C-alpha positions as CSV (number, residue, x, y, z in Angstrom):
1,M,0.0,0.0,0.0
2,I,2.7,2.5,1.0
3,K,5.0,1.5,-1.8
4,E,2.1,2.0,-4.3
5,R,1.5,5.5,-2.9
6,L,5.2,6.2,-3.2
7,H,5.2,5.0,-6.8
8,R,2.2,7.2,-7.6
9,L,3.9,10.2,-6.0
10,V,7.0,9.7,-8.0
11,D,5.0,9.4,-11.2
12,E,3.4,12.8,-10.3
13,L,6.6,14.6,-9.6
14,P,7.6,17.4,-11.9
15,D,10.6,16.5,-14.0
16,G,12.7,19.1,-12.3
17,E,12.3,17.4,-8.9
18,L,13.2,13.8,-10.0
19,H,16.9,14.2,-9.2
20,A,16.3,15.5,-5.7
21,A,13.8,12.7,-5.1
22,E,16.3,10.1,-6.3
23,R,19.0,11.4,-4.0
24,F,16.7,11.5,-1.0
25,L,15.5,8.0,-1.6
26,E,19.0,6.7,-2.0
27,Y,19.9,8.4,1.3
28,L,17.0,6.8,3.1
29,R,18.0,3.4,1.6
30,N,21.7,3.8,2.6
31,V,21.3,5.3,6.1
32,G,20.4,2.0,7.7
33,S,23.0,-0.1,5.9
34,D,26.1,2.0,5.9
35,P,27.9,1.6,9.3
36,V,30.0,4.7,8.7
37,L,27.0,6.9,7.9
38,R,25.1,5.4,10.8
39,A,28.0,6.2,13.2
40,F,28.3,9.7,11.8
41,M,24.5,10.4,12.2
42,A,24.7,9.1,15.8
43,A,27.8,11.1,16.8
44,P,27.3,13.8,19.4
45,L,27.5,17.4,18.3
46,D,30.8,19.2,18.6
47,D,30.1,21.6,21.5
48,E,33.7,22.7,22.2
49,P,34.1,26.5,22.1
50,L,35.9,27.9,19.1
51,T,39.5,29.0,19.5
52,D,40.5,32.5,18.7
53,D,42.2,31.3,15.5
54,E,39.1,29.3,14.4
55,A,36.8,32.3,15.0
56,A,39.2,34.6,13.0
57,A,39.3,32.1,10.2
58,I,35.5,31.9,10.1
59,C,35.2,35.7,10.1
60,E,37.8,36.0,7.3
61,A,35.9,33.4,5.2
62,E,32.6,35.2,5.7
63,E,34.2,38.5,4.6
64,E,35.6,36.8,1.5
65,I,32.2,35.4,0.7
66,A,30.6,38.9,1.2
67,R,33.1,40.4,-1.2
68,G,32.4,37.7,-3.8
69,E,35.9,36.2,-3.7
70,V,34.7,32.7,-3.0
71,V,32.5,30.5,-5.2
72,N,30.4,28.1,-3.2
């Protein structure tokens, strides 16, 4: 029943959204079977404070982006 609904939803997607849907479905398929991805998803957040050097590097990068010097 659910798979039939999913098939119907996929059939109704606009062509421009098919690639995004494919990537998301592959992610859902792989998240349970990939031990590295599973460990990454279960890892605790990094809550250590930034060092002065790290904060300065972030600030510098944000300024470069604002000036259009970096392509992301």
